[in-house]
RODO-2510 file (C-alpha; in nm, 4 decimals, decimal comma):
residues 250
     n   res          X          Y          Z
     1     x     0,0000     0,0000     0,0000
     2     x     0,1498     0,3345    -0,0956
     3     x     0,1535     0,6587     0,0958
     4     x    -0,1413     0,8933     0,0631
     5     x    -0,0729     1,1957    -0,1600
     6     x     0,0155     1,5112     0,0261
     7     x    -0,2246     1,7744    -0,0933
     8     x    -0,2023     2,1345     0,0108
     9     x    -0,4549     2,4117    -0,0406
    10     x    -0,3895     2,6458    -0,3299
    11     x    -0,2576     2,9851    -0,2331
    12     x    -0,0973     2,8698     0,0908
    13     x     0,1944     3,1032     0,1733
    14     x     0,5172     2,9633     0,0338
    15     x     0,7088     3,0521     0,3498
    16     x     0,4819     2,8286     0,5557
    17     x     0,5075     2,5568     0,2877
    18     x     0,8835     2,5199     0,3019
    19     x     0,9192     2,5543     0,6788
    20     x     0,6591     2,2833     0,7347
    21     x     0,8201     2,0608     0,4702
    22     x     1,1405     2,0173     0,6704
    23     x     1,1156     1,6858     0,8550
    24     x     1,0995     1,7260     1,2325
    25     x     1,3407     1,4663     1,3629
    26     x     1,6609     1,4670     1,5621
    27     x     1,8895     1,3509     1,2839
    28     x     2,1066     1,6275     1,1395
    29     x     1,9565     1,7195     0,8031
    30     x     2,1554     1,7698     0,4839
    31     x     1,9447     2,0541     0,3438
    32     x     1,9122     2,4260     0,4085
    33     x     1,5962     2,6201     0,4855
    34     x     1,4652     2,8085     0,1813
    35     x     1,1631     3,0181     0,0960
    36     x     1,0113     3,0204    -0,2478
    37     x     0,6849     3,1005    -0,4213
    38     x     0,5087     2,9158    -0,6994
    39     x     0,3631     3,0833    -1,0051
    40     x    -0,0099     3,0629    -1,0684
    41     x     0,0521     2,8068    -1,3439
    42     x     0,2694     2,5971    -1,1135
    43     x     0,0006     2,6070    -0,8450
    44     x    -0,2609     2,4946    -1,0964
    45     x    -0,0446     2,2087    -1,2231
    46     x     0,0393     2,1070    -0,8672
    47     x    -0,3265     2,0898    -0,7663
    48     x    -0,4121     1,8886    -1,0773
    49     x    -0,1218     1,6409    -1,0991
    50     x     0,0260     1,6049    -0,7481
    51     x    -0,2485     1,3729    -0,6144
    52     x    -0,1585     1,1270    -0,8931
    53     x     0,2187     1,1649    -0,9116
    54     x     0,3358     1,2870    -0,5704
    55     x     0,3465     1,1898    -0,2052
    56     x     0,4918     1,3443     0,1098
    57     x     0,7468     1,1494     0,3145
    58     x     0,7245     1,2057     0,6884
    59     x     0,9326     1,0947     0,9822
    60     x     0,7997     0,9538     1,3078
    61     x     0,4690     0,7775     1,3732
    62     x     0,2962     0,9412     1,0745
    63     x     0,5318     0,7726     0,8287
    64     x     0,3288     0,5668     0,5761
    65     x     0,3953     0,2099     0,4703
    66     x     0,6559     0,1169     0,2114
    67     x     0,5746     0,2119    -0,1443
    68     x     0,3964    -0,0284    -0,3733
    69     x     0,5789     0,0957    -0,6813
    70     x     0,4140    -0,1500    -0,9203
    71     x     0,0738    -0,0066    -0,8248
    72     x     0,1986     0,3524    -0,8318
    73     x     0,3568     0,3264    -1,1783
    74     x     0,1078     0,0740    -1,3106
    75     x     0,3823    -0,1674    -1,4141
    76     x     0,6911    -0,3541    -1,2955
    77     x     1,0147    -0,2027    -1,4258
    78     x     1,3702    -0,1266    -1,3122
    79     x     1,3425     0,1342    -1,0369
    80     x     1,5731     0,4313    -0,9778
    81     x     1,5694     0,6613    -0,6751
    82     x     1,7114     1,0108    -0,7269
    83     x     1,7826     1,1935    -0,4016
    84     x     1,7835     1,5718    -0,4279
    85     x     1,6476     1,6180    -0,7797
    86     x     1,6430     1,9996    -0,7568
    87     x     1,4378     2,1394    -1,0431
    88     x     1,4558     1,8047    -1,2222
    89     x     1,6605     1,8893    -1,5322
    90     x     1,8617     1,5666    -1,5120
    91     x     1,5637     1,3690    -1,3842
    92     x     1,3472     1,4558    -1,6827
    93     x     1,6145     1,4061    -1,9481
    94     x     1,7333     1,0718    -1,8100
    95     x     1,3770     0,9425    -1,7685
    96     x     1,2959     1,0410    -2,1263
    97     x     1,6114     0,8638    -2,2480
    98     x     1,5114     0,5446    -2,0615
    99     x     1,1333     0,5074    -2,0865
   100     x     1,1567     0,1470    -1,9630
   101     x     1,3004     0,2646    -1,6277
   102     x     1,0813     0,4080    -1,3488
   103     x     1,2215     0,7016    -1,1508
   104     x     1,1285     0,8242    -0,8030
   105     x     1,2579     1,1789    -0,7594
   106     x     1,3001     1,3065    -0,4032
   107     x     1,3306     1,6737    -0,3103
   108     x     1,2632     1,8792     0,0019
   109     x     1,1738     2,2019    -0,1756
   110     x     0,8301     2,2435    -0,3265
   111     x     0,9381     2,4891    -0,5938
   112     x     1,1860     2,2427    -0,7439
   113     x     0,9245     1,9693    -0,7469
   114     x     0,6703     2,2099    -0,8979
   115     x     0,9074     2,2896    -1,1842
   116     x     0,9656     1,9205    -1,2488
   117     x     0,5945     1,8439    -1,2222
   118     x     0,5167     2,1144    -1,4783
   119     x     0,7787     1,9700    -1,7148
   120     x     0,6380     1,6186    -1,6703
   121     x     0,2913     1,7512    -1,7527
   122     x     0,4138     1,9517    -2,0505
   123     x     0,6249     1,6704    -2,1993
   124     x     0,3801     1,3894    -2,1255
   125     x     0,6371     1,1853    -1,9328
   126     x     0,4867     0,8826    -1,7586
   127     x     0,7804     0,7162    -1,5776
   128     x     0,8528     0,9698    -1,3005
   129     x     0,6957     0,9908    -0,9555
   130     x     0,7749     1,2528    -0,6913
   131     x     0,8363     1,2427    -0,3171
   132     x     0,8597     1,5587    -0,1114
   133     x     1,0796     1,5045     0,1915
   134     x     1,4174     1,3963     0,3247
   135     x     1,5944     1,1319     0,1195
   136     x     1,7080     0,9462     0,4313
   137     x     1,3458     0,9161     0,5491
   138     x     1,2562     0,7764     0,2078
   139     x     1,5358     0,5179     0,2232
   140     x     1,4503     0,4195     0,5798
   141     x     1,0732     0,3956     0,5528
   142     x     0,9414     0,3962     0,1949
   143     x     1,1841     0,1861    -0,0097
   144     x     1,1625    -0,1920     0,0029
   145     x     1,5084    -0,3433     0,0612
   146     x     1,6601    -0,4882    -0,2542
   147     x     1,4121    -0,3159    -0,4862
   148     x     1,6271    -0,0485    -0,6513
   149     x     1,8223    -0,0832    -0,9738
   150     x     1,9903     0,2512    -0,9120
   151     x     2,0326     0,5414    -0,6726
   152     x     2,1402     0,8807    -0,8077
   153     x     2,2807     1,1631    -0,5963
   154     x     2,3895     1,4524    -0,8163
   155     x     2,5622     1,7582    -0,6696
   156     x     2,4488     1,7257    -0,3071
   157     x     2,5119     2,0272    -0,0857
   158     x     2,8853     2,0097     0,0030
   159     x     2,8520     2,2003     0,3310
   160     x     3,2102     2,3239     0,2829
   161     x     3,2825     2,4455     0,6365
   162     x     3,4455     2,1750     0,8477
   163     x     3,1993     2,2220     1,1329
   164     x     2,9136     2,1480     0,8907
   165     x     3,0559     1,8286     0,7380
   166     x     2,8267     1,6244     0,9612
   167     x     2,5364     1,7638     0,7550
   168     x     2,6611     1,6100     0,4323
   169     x     2,4180     1,3568     0,2918
   170     x     2,6582     1,0815     0,1907
   171     x     2,7772     0,9599     0,5294
   172     x     2,8444     0,5911     0,6148
   173     x     2,4942     0,5394     0,7589
   174     x     2,3250     0,6790     0,4477
   175     x     2,5427     0,4781     0,2107
   176     x     2,4542     0,1668     0,4135
   177     x     2,0843     0,2484     0,3652
   178     x     2,1460     0,2884    -0,0075
   179     x     2,3171    -0,0505    -0,0174
   180     x     2,0133    -0,1967     0,1644
   181     x     1,7823    -0,0568    -0,1034
   182     x     1,9848    -0,1733    -0,4035
   183     x     1,9316    -0,5119    -0,5627
   184     x     2,2427    -0,7155    -0,6551
   185     x     2,3983    -0,5497    -0,9573
   186     x     2,2233    -0,2185    -0,8832
   187     x     2,4340     0,0953    -0,8839
   188     x     2,4963     0,4055    -0,6768
   189     x     2,5894     0,6997    -0,8982
   190     x     2,7113     1,0178    -0,7300
   191     x     2,8447     1,3369    -0,8859
   192     x     2,9982     1,6452    -0,7255
   193     x     3,2130     1,9411    -0,8252
   194     x     3,3480     1,9847    -0,4711
   195     x     3,6907     1,8190    -0,4402
   196     x     3,6840     1,7670    -0,0640
   197     x     3,3353     1,6187    -0,0709
   198     x     3,4374     1,3940    -0,3615
   199     x     3,7173     1,2525    -0,1467
   200     x     3,4758     1,1881     0,1392
   201     x     3,2178     1,0245    -0,0883
   202     x     3,4863     0,8026    -0,2405
   203     x     3,6135     0,6993     0,1014
   204     x     3,2661     0,6249     0,2368
   205     x     3,1515     0,4366    -0,0734
   206     x     3,4684     0,2272    -0,0901
   207     x     3,4325     0,1409     0,2804
   208     x     3,0821    -0,0053     0,2363
   209     x     3,1462    -0,3820     0,2052
   210     x     2,8420    -0,4454    -0,0142
   211     x     2,9548    -0,1982    -0,2820
   212     x     3,2286    -0,2275    -0,5434
   213     x     3,3596     0,0666    -0,7455
   214     x     3,2989     0,0404    -1,1195
   215     x     3,3818     0,2585    -1,4179
   216     x     3,1269     0,4557    -1,6155
   217     x     3,2295     0,2481    -1,9191
   218     x     3,1304    -0,0789    -1,7487
   219     x     2,8188    -0,2673    -1,8551
   220     x     2,5582    -0,1206    -1,6200
   221     x     2,1834    -0,1830    -1,5790
   222     x     2,0932     0,1851    -1,6218
   223     x     2,2503     0,4820    -1,7949
   224     x     2,5042     0,7031    -1,6190
   225     x     2,4992     0,9654    -1,8934
   226     x     2,3776     1,2918    -1,7426
   227     x     2,2768     1,6129    -1,9187
   228     x     2,4814     1,9203    -1,8346
   229     x     2,2763     2,1400    -1,6025
   230     x     2,3120     2,5161    -1,5480
   231     x     2,4763     2,4451    -1,2132
   232     x     2,7301     2,2137    -1,3760
   233     x     2,8004     2,4691    -1,6493
   234     x     2,8926     2,7229    -1,3812
   235     x     3,1302     2,4695    -1,2262
   236     x     3,2989     2,4193    -1,5628
   237     x     3,3280     2,7965    -1,6067
   238     x     3,5221     2,8396    -1,2821
   239     x     3,7364     2,5351    -1,3539
   240     x     3,5905     2,2958    -1,0972
   241     x     3,6284     1,9349    -1,2146
   242     x     3,3221     1,7123    -1,2034
   243     x     3,3766     1,3918    -1,0083
   244     x     3,1631     1,0941    -1,1132
   245     x     3,1623     0,8068    -0,8640
   246     x     2,9850     0,4773    -0,9373
   247     x     2,9503     0,1654    -0,7281
   248     x     2,7809    -0,1684    -0,7936
   249     x     2,5913    -0,3639    -0,5284
   250     x     2,7547    -0,7026    -0,4783
***
């Protein structure tokens, strides 16, 4: 049985939306508080399509049961979880390139999800579903162990100050949860333009005994070819190398 869609009344102040979206739990979160407003068109699309395509992940006793993805997508297909999809540029392009793969895109911020939802509606894409919430909550409570063909984490917040490193998403505990969710042969694909974070991700991924590093040229069950986003273009402009890190579940 899948989680009930999280519907919100049209016209609700955006400030209240994003403050209430942040999960209330003791774990240190990997995201920053933001305030954003939706356009009238985005509100209309949200009200029309969210009940079908989106759910809200919650922590604590209100957390729903694990997702029945076959019922949600209306088919059984390789399943990819993207944590921190942002505005969904990569999500949309990669889903369109692999119509036989189902994608669950997770994002805390409503505006990013609204932009992706509008693009899904405009392009007629049928293999993306959306979860609003913390990716760790999704891994812990919504994903059935061994059900994922891939997990994608593209350009997570690097939290560059040393005192904030504990807020980084890809810590040993999170990578262990990702390994739990992956089926044998499934992959974890991470990308970052932050050199220090890349070193940490590499160290943590290599230390997880159920994962083995593989090259992007290896025969993989899903594509690792990403479109170049505006954020990535800025990184190229300032000379920041893009680090692609891929592991396979043993």
